[in-house]
Each structure stands twice: as C-alpha cells, then as structure tokens.
N, C-alpha and C positions, 0 to 999 in steps of 0.2 A: 254380765262378770261376774265369776263366783265370789262368795266371803272367801277370808284368806286369815289363817291362822298363825302367828307367829312367836317363838319361843324369847321371851323379854330376856335383854344381856343385864348386865348390872345394872342397879341405878345411877351409876353418878351418870349414865351418859341418857338419864331419863328427864332431866328438868334445863335444856339449853337456857328459856325463857327464863329460870328462876336464877341461874351460872350470870347470866348476863347483867342481870337484874345488880348483881354484889358485886360484877366487874366496876358496872356504873357510876354503882356508893365508893367504890372507892378509888376511880379518878373523879369525882365531885371533891372529893377528901383532898386532892392532890390540888385542886386549882380553886382553895379556899372559897367554899359557897357556890361554883358554878355550875347550879344545878338546873339553871334556867338558861341553855348552852343560846338558842334564839335571841335574849334578850341582851344576856354580856357580846354578841356577836355586834348587835346592833350596835351596842353600845361602844366598844371597840373601833367601827367602823365610822359612827358618827365622829369621835374623838382623833380619828385617824386625821381626817379630811381636815377637819377643824386647825390640826396643828400644823398638817402641810402648807395650807394655803397661809397660816400666819409665822410659817417657818422662812418662807421667801424675803422679804423684807431683814430678817437679821443673817440670812447670805448674803444678798447686799449689800446690806450696811457695815458688814464683817470686814473689817482691817485686814485680817489674813486674806481673806480670798479676793479683797480687790488690791493686794500686792501679789497675788499669784496672777491673778488675770490682767494686773496692768491697767486699771480702771478707778475712777473714783466716783464715787456713788453723790450723787445730789443733794450739797447742804443742804440745810435749812434751820431754824431754832428749833432746840433742843434735838437735831437728828441724832447728838451722840447717846440722846437715853434710847434710842430704839431698841437697838439691841440686847442692853440690858433690861429694860422692862417688856419688850415682848417674850424674850427669855424667862422671864419672870414667870409669865403668867402659863407658858407653855410647861413649865417645871411644875408647876402646883395644878396645873388641867390637865394634861395630857400625862403627867405622872402620877397623878391622884393613883390610880387601879393599882398601880407597881406599889406604889408607897405603902396602901392600904391592906393589900394582900401578902407585904411583908413586914408590916406589923403582925397578921394572922399568925404567920410562919413562925414569926419569933415568939409569941408570944404561947404556940406550942411546941416549943424548942425543936423545931425540925426547918431552922433556915433552907431556903433553896433556892430556887432561878430568881424569886421573883425580890428576893433577897441579896442576890448579887444584881439584880438590873437598878433596885435603889438605890444601892451603897454608888453604883457608878454615876448615877446620873445627879444623887446627892453630892458628892465629892465635886464633878466637874460643875457642878450649880455653885456651891456655898465658896470654890475655890477662886470662879470666874469674878463671882462678887466681891471677893478681896482683893482682887485686882484692881476694882474701881478706886478704894481707897486706900490702897497703898502697893506700890510699884515692886510687885513680887515675877510678874512675869507676863507672857502672854494671858488671855482669858481664852474660856472653851467654849463661848457660846452657844457658836456654829455647830461643833462638835456633840453640844448637849441635845440642841434641840431634833439636829441629825439621828441621832441614838431614840432619843423618844419616838419618833416619825417610823422608825425600824422598826422598835418594838412593835409598839400600835400596832402596824403591819400585821409582823406575824401571829401577833394573837389575836385578830380579826381572821386571818387565816385558819389559824387553830380551830376557833370557837365555829365557824364554819362547816370543817371537816368534820369535828365531832359530832355538830347536828347533821349533817349529813349521814355520818357512819352510823349513829342512833335512829335517825328515820328506818336505813336499812335493816337495822335491828329489829326494830322493833314492826317491821313489815313482815319480816321472817317469825316473830312471838305471835305476829296475827294467825300463822298458819297453823299454829301447831294446835293439835285439841286440849281442850282442859281437862278430859275425862277416858278413860279407855273402858270397854267390854273386855275383863276378863271369864274366863272360860273357866268354872270352879270343876273338881273334881266328879261332880254326878252330870258335867255338861250342859250345867246352865249356865249364864252370864250375869254376873255383876258389873253395875257402873261402878268404877272407881278413878277417885282422882290420880293425873296422869304423876303427879309428884309421890304418891305412895306406892308404884309400882314396884314390886321388888324382882332381885334375879330369881328365874325360872316359871314366872305368871306366863301363863299361855293368855293373849287376847286377842281375839275376836277384829279383825279389820272390816266393815263392809264395803261391798263398791260405792265409790266417790270418796269414801271416809279418805282422813289420813293418817299417816304411820303414827301412834303417838310415841312413840320410843325403839331407839335400837333395838334386832334381835335378829334370828334369823326366823323362815318360813319351813313350820311344820306338814302343813296342809293344803290346800289348794293353789292355783294358780292368775296370776294379775297384773296387770301393766299398772308401774307406779309411776309416778313423775315427780323427779329427783331433782329437777332444775335449780329450785334454790336451793341446792347441799353440794351438788355435782359441777351444774352448768352446763348439762346434758338437757337438750331441750327435748328431746324425744325422750318419751316413757318407758321404761326399762323393765322387762317381763320378770318375773318374779314367780319360782316355782319351788315347791321343799327342797331345804339346803341352801334358798339363796336368801343373805344376808339383806335388810331392811334397815333404810337409815329415816331413823325418828326424828 
C-alpha cells in the first residue's frame, strides 16, 4: 500500500481528543464533582435499591393508599410511626446526594436541577412532619419516598449513560495518533504533535497508520478505515482530491 500525503485543513478539526476533554470538564462542573462516573453510578444504584426496599412499608402503611385500595395494614405497637420514621431515614439517606449537590449549586450561585429536587423533597418532608404535631392536612410521606426513588433511579441511569458514552469516546481517542509526520519544504519529514498542526501542513500517512487530522489527499492512493467515524465497515479508497477524516 503506497504512502499517502494529505493537505491539512484548519486546526479546529485537529484535536478531537482535546475538545472532548474540554466538553467533559464542563459536564463535570454541571454535576458537581461527578468526575468519577463509575463511583457515582454505584452510589446511586445502591441507594436506589435500599430506598426502594424501605419504601414498601411506607406505601403499605400509608393511610392514603389504604383508603384508595380499601385495605387495612396489620397494626402493632408503634405501627403509626412506621411511615414517619422510615420516611425520615429515606429523606436523609436517599436525599443526601441531591441536598449536597444543591448546596454546591447555591454556593456557586447557579441553582439548577438539584436545587429544584431538594426543594421538592424538603417541602414534602417538613410539611409531612408538621402534620404529626398539628392537624393541617394530609401528609405526603408516600409521595416523598416515591419521588426520592424515582430521582435516584433517574440519576443512576444518567451516570451509567455518561460512563458508557465516556468509554466510547475514550476508545475513539485511543485510535488517534499523538504525532504526525509533516513534510517540510525540502521534502524531509519532521514529527510534530497533532495538536500543533496548522492549516496548510502537508502530512505523510504511512501504510497502516491512522490519519492524524482532517485534510485532503494530494498524492498517493490507499484504503482508509473510517468505521469509527462514519460507521462504514469497509475501507474507503482515497486518491488525490479525496477528503480524509482524522
């Protein structure tokens, strides 16, 4: 397979790995120190299952649900405290990640989704606790634990999606070469970092090597595997004038 030289296009296309890193940093800022997506995925998963299991007695002993479904939960000494006690644990245990991240958002003076979630569960919890000491209406304990379960499940799925997407991007980044052979005016080649390529550089791509950056082929012919970029499984033939994707 012959060598292929191609003319490098603007440097804005030359550093996908670097641009992905920048985008990932912004994403980490949005999620309040979600740098370790795997760790957060495990944390949300564990809290979800624990809270889901503990939500069952809250739902079973909820007076509202008993009234709707027409049954009576088996009473025992202290059974009236099942709902508020377990709900309190779920509020502080299951709601802690949201409360902590809401505090981070407020310190940064940029309230977002975590602030809204924390506001919703806090209002539901403290209002429901107030109904225990004063008859001001129905409590919202079962709604509180259900909301916490749903939010934990949603963030577990979100962290898993981010981890999987990050893994795919990392795999793509590993295919990108760190350096390129730039052809100088006297016909010699010098090795240069891909991030330092400039518009107008002529790059030599040897047989079996990866295309370091987007450009146009000016000499030689070859078949290029663009599966990771275009999804096309078969190598694409490149000849002078063809665009090469790096």
